[in-house]
N, C-alpha and C positions, 0 to 999 in steps of 0.2 A: 504494500500500500504506500502510495506516495506521501511523503511527509510534508509538513508545513514549513514555511521559511521563517515565520515570526510567531511569537507568542500571540495567542488569539485575544483580541480585545472583547470587552463587554461580557466577561465570564462571571465576574463576582460583583455583587452590589454591597451596600453598606452593611447589612446584617450578616452576610456571609463573612465579611472582613472582621466584624465585631466578634463573631464566634471563632474565627481563626485565632484571634487574640486570646479569647477566653480559653480555648482548647490548649494553646501553648502554655498559658499560665497554670492550667490544670486546677480547677476549683476544688476537687476532692483532696488535693494535697493540703489544703487548709485544715482538713480534718485528720490528716495522716502525718506526714513528715513536718509540714510547716507548724502544726500545732505543737509538736514536741519542741521545736526551736523557739517558738513564741513563749511557751511556758518556762523554758530554761531561763530566759531573760526577764520575762514579765510576771512569772508566777500567776496569781489569780487575776492580775491585770493584763494577761496575755492578749485579750481582744484589742488592746490599744496598739499592739505591734503592727498588724496589717493596716490599720487606719493611718498611722504615721508613715509607714512604709509607702503606701499608695501616694500620699501627699508628696513625699520626697521624690518618688520615681517620676511623677508627673511634672514636677518642677525641673528635675534634672533632664527631662527629655524635651523640654521646650524647643531647643534648637532643631531637633529632629522633626518635631511637629511642624515647625516653620518650613523646613526643607520639603516636607511632603506636600506643602501647599503650592510649591513652585516647580517641582520636578516629579516625573513619573518614571521610576527606574527600578527594574527587577533585581538590580544588584544590591539594593539596600544601602546600608551605612557607608560603604566605601565610595558611593557616588557623591555624597556630601563632602567627604574628605578630599576627593578628587577635584571637586568644584572649587574648594578653598585653597588647597595646598598643591594641586597638580597631580599628574598621573602616578609618579613614584610613590608619594605618600598614600595616595588613594589605593593603589594596588597592594601596598604593604598592609593597609587596614583590611583589604579584602582577604589576605592570607590569614590574618588574625581572626577575622569573622569565620573563615572556613574551619580553622582549628577549634574555635569555640563550638561550632555546630558538630564537629566530629566528637568532641568531648561530650556534647549534649546528647548525641546518639548513644554513646556508651552509658551515660547517666540514665536515659529513659529506658533503654533496653534492660539494663541491670535493675532499675527500679521496678519494671514490670515483673521480672522474675522474683524480685524481693517481695513484692506485694503478695504474690502467690505463696512464696515460702513462709512469710510471716502470718498470712491469713490461715494457712493450714495449721500453724502452731496454735492458733486461737480456737478453731472449730473442730480440730481432730488431733490425733497423735501421729499423723503422717509426717515424716521428715524426708524432704527431697534429697536424692543422691546428687553428688556434685555434677555428674554428666547431665542430669535433667535440668539443673539450674542453668548451666551454660547453654543447653539446647533450647530452653525457653527464650533466652535472650536472642539467640540466632533466629529463631522462628519469628520473634518480634521484628527483627530487622527486615525479614522478607515481607512481613505484613506492611511495614512502612513503605517498602519499594512498591508493592502492589497498589497501595492507596495513592502514592505519588504519581503513578503512570495512568491512573484513572482520568477520565474527562473531569476537568476542574469543576464543572457544574454539578457533577455527581458527588465527587469527594467533598465539596463544600457543604452539600446537603447532609452528608453523614456527619460532618464536623458539627453542624448546627444541632442535629439530633443528640449527639453525645454531650454537647454542652448543656442543652436543656435538661437532659436526664440527670446530670450531676447537680444542677441548680435545684431541681425539683426534690431529689432525694435529700440533699443537705438541708433544704428549707423544712421539709416535712419532719425529718428525724430531729433536727434541732428544736423545732416547735414542740414536738412530743416530749422531749427530755426537759425543756424549759418549763412546760406546764406541769410535769410530774415531779420535778426536783424541789426539794425543800430548801435548797441552798441559793436560790436566786438573790442577787445583791448588786446594787449599783457600784459596789466597791470594785467590781471587775473593770470599771472605767476610771478608777482613781489611781494615778501614778504612784501615790504614796505606798500602796500595798505591794508594789514590785519589790523583789528581794533586795535590789540595790537602789531602791528609791528612783527618783527622776533620772539621775545620771545613769543608773543601771538599765533603766527602761530605754533611754536613748541609745545606749551602747547596743542593746538588742535590736533596735531599729536599724542602726548602722550596719551591724554584722549580719542580721538576718532579715529584718522587715522589708527593706526595699529590694532585697535580692529575691523575694518571693515572686517578683514580677519580671524576671529577666526575659521572658518570652514575649514581652509586650509588643515588640517591633515587627512581628511577622507580616502585618499588612503592607509594610514598605515593599516587600519582595513580590507582592501580587499586584502592585500598582499598575503595571503595564497591561494587566488582564482585567482591570477594574472598569466598572461602568462609568464612574465619575471620580477618578482617583484624586484629583485636586481637592475635592470636597469631602470624599469619603474616608480616605486613609487616616487623616488626623482625628476625625470623629470616631472611627473604629478603634483607634488606640485608646482614646480617652474613655469611651463607653466600655471597651473591653477590659480596662483596668478597674473601672468602677464596679462592674457586676461581680467579679470574684472577690472584691474587697467587701462589698455588702454581705454576700453569702458567707465569706470567710469569717467575718466578724461574728455573724450569727452562729456559725458552727463552732468557732473557738469558745465563744461565750457559753454555748450549751455544754461543751466538754468540761470547762472548768467548774460550772455549777453542778454538773453531774457528780463531781467529787467533793465540791465545797472548798471554802477558803483554806482550811487547815490541811487538806489532802491534795490540792490541785497540783502540787509539785511532782506528784507521782507520775503524771502524764509524760513528763520529760524522759522517763525511763522506759516507756512502753514501746513495743515494736510497732503498734498501730494505735495511737491515742484515740482515734475515732471508734474503733471496735471496743477498746477498753471502756470508753464512756457510754457507748450506746447499747452494748450487749446486755447489761443488767436491766435496762429500761425497756428494751424492745425485743429481746429474745433472739434465738438462733436463726429462724427464718429471715428476720429483718437483717441480721448480720450477714447472711449469705447474699441477700440482695445488695447490701452495701458493698460487699467484696466484688460482686459482678460489675456494678456501676463504676466502682473505683478502678477496676481493671480496664474497662472500656475507656474511662477518662484518661487513665495512664497511657493507654495505647495511643489515643489521639493526641495526648500531650507530647508524644514522640513522633507520631505520624506527621503532624503539622510542621514541626521544625525540619523533618526530613524533606517534605515538599518544598520548604524554604531553601534548604541547602542545595537542592537540585537547581533552583533558579539562580542562586549565587554562583554555582559552578558554571552554569550556562552563560551567565553574564560575563564572567571573567574570560570564558572561552570566546564569546562573541567579540569582546574587546581585543582578542589576540594575545592576551597575557599567557594563556595556555596554547601551545603550538598546535595540538591536535584539533582538527576541524570536526572530528567525530563527536566531541563533547557537545557541540552546538546542534547536533541532530535533534529534530523535533518530530513527534508523531503527527499523524493527520489531524489530531485534536489540538496540536500546538503545545504538547507536553515534552519537556526535555528528558527523554527516556535514557539517553546515554549518560547524562549527568547524574540521573537518579541511580543508574547502575554503578557508576563510579562511587557514589556516596554509599551504596550498599556494601561494596567491597571494602572500602575504607572503614566503615562502621563495624563490620564483622571482625576484621583484623584487630582493630583497636579494642573492641569489646572482649573478645576471647583473650587477648593479651592481658588486659586489666584484670578480668575475673580469674583467669588461671594463675597469675602471679599472686594475687591477694589470697586466694583460697589455698595455694601451695604453702605460703608462709604463715597464714593465720587460721587455717581451718575453714570449714564451710560457713558457720554462723558469723564469726567475726570477720572472715575474709569477704563474705558477701556484703556486709555492712561497709567495710573499708573500700571495696571496689566501687560501691555506690557513691560514697562521699569523696573518694579520691578523684573520680571523674568530675564530680560536682565542683570541687575546689579548683580544679584546672579550668573548667568552663568559666567559673567566676573570674579567674585571673585573665583569661583571654577576653572576657566580656569588658573588663575595665579598659583594656587597650583599645578595642575596636569601638568603644563608646566615647571615650574621652576625646580622641583626635577629631572625630566628626563634630562633636559639640563645639570645640574651639574653632573649627574651620569656618563656621557660618560667618563670623565677623570678617574673616579674610575675604570670603566670597563677596560679601556686601561691599567691602571697600573696593574690590576689583571692579564692581559695577558702578562705582561712584556714588554709593548711598552712604550718607553720613551716619556714623555710629552714635552720634549725639542726639539723633531723633529719638523720642521716648521709646517707641516700639523697638527700633533697632538696638538701642542701648539695653533694654530689659531682656530681649530675647537672645542677643548675640554676645553680650558682655556679662551682664549680671547673672543670668541663668547658667551659662557655662562655667563661670567662676565658682558659683555655688556647687555645681556638679563636680568640678575638679576637687574642691575641698572635701566634699563628702566621699568621693571615690578614694582619694589618697588616704584619708583618715580611716575609712573602713578597711582598705587594703592593709594599712599598717597594723591596725588592731587585729585583723583576722590572720595575718601571716607572721606577726612578730614572735610567736611562741610555738611554731609548728613542730610537731613530732612526726615520726615515721608512721605511715608511709607518705604523709602529706608533704613533708619537707622534700622528699625525693620527687614528688609530683611538681613542686614549685621549681626545683632545679630543672626539670624537664621543660617546664613552661619557659623559663629564661633562655635555655638553649634553643628552643624552638623559635622564640622571638628573634634571637641573634641570627639563626640560620635563614629565617625569612628575610630579615633586613639585608643580609649579604646577598641573597638570591635576587632580591628586587634591585639592589645596587648594581649587580652585574648586568641585569637586564636594562637598567637605565644607561649604563656605560656603553652597552652594545646596541642601544636604540631599539630594543625589542620589547618594550613595555606594552605595546599595543595602542589601541585607540582609546577615546574617552566617549563612549556611547551616551553617557548620562547627559552630556552637553546638548545632545539632540532632543532630549526629553524636557528640558527646561522651557517653561512657558514665559516668554517675555511679557506677555499680557498680565499673567498672574504676578510676576515679579513687580511690575509697575503698580498693579492694584494693591498688593500687600505692603510694599515698602516705599514707594515713591510718591504716592498721593497723600 
């Protein structure tokens, strides 16, 4: 069948993009892994963590929101960096974004297997053998590939259904527990009850809270396939962050009041805080339904970033940064199938290596946990790099276009917001990495070496004039730029 030459336009509207964001953030995580992190820092005041985290992530992403209003580019963040700093810096950001997504593939595939592993611990005495744990992760990666190569109109519908299912289950379960619990209290929204007080609470927000939302930017990568990208992408990001925040606050509140003020800290040590909180109130059948929806949510929480990675690889190939023309091959539906296949191979290799090493040195239970959070810590490190540079680059792009940075909107969005983001990122990076133990220290060293190798590779391509083109420049709307910043 003859393939398409370009990504197909008019494939996704506002609500499809909203739920792409929702799926990537993964609402059920608010009742599972995120709840444990929130309770660790916030104690009974854990519901404040996602609220403050959402506020910070929306503030830190203002430059990216502005970028989405003037450019429609499937390469995402590196397009903004390229507009402000040129092709070399832009392509370097692209490599960091790619490493982030590969780490995220490992994170989500391992998390999928871990949800099954931990859930079986709660509802039965079955213990997965090592080969089964790794096999589940590999099967997940193939599922991600299959969803990626589907017609986007179909896959986006599946994404919407998975998101709605998570929201409905969390709202119903939370409501039931809140109505039944004798421990309801407004103290859950009082920073003073956090173990470390206000300072401890904000440390939790920095280290965990705003990192709950790292998948927020996926609509950027679907902009070229959007029905009204200049209007829809930024709205989808904002709405897509708000929905998991509201649902997450409700879920985490229900979990802490399920245990009460004096026992809420127990949640931080649970394999699945949601099951630990809901099982006594709702019973085994409800717990099984929770597990099923959590697995579906976890699946699409990985499938959507996988769809995103394929578009990033395609965009870098289209620019000519990658030499092989095969990477840019599209199906008749306009889907980057070869880019998706490359992502599948890279994801499987990275996942098997991570899980096999961790399980070999730490055993199945601790090794599976370490594999999950090692890949997560590496994803966070790469995320810092590929986010900070585009944030800063908006100011340089506006100056190139002769737009005064002293105008109120330009100053707030391209100077104040990026400065705040850099401060937050650097502080959280320092706090999160200053006392690393193994295996996370080894992962950090790997990240630093990867950054160095990518920088050298991009420098060589710069010196040999093989960086490729800058397709993003073709997608910038002069009309929108004038409308947003010049009038």
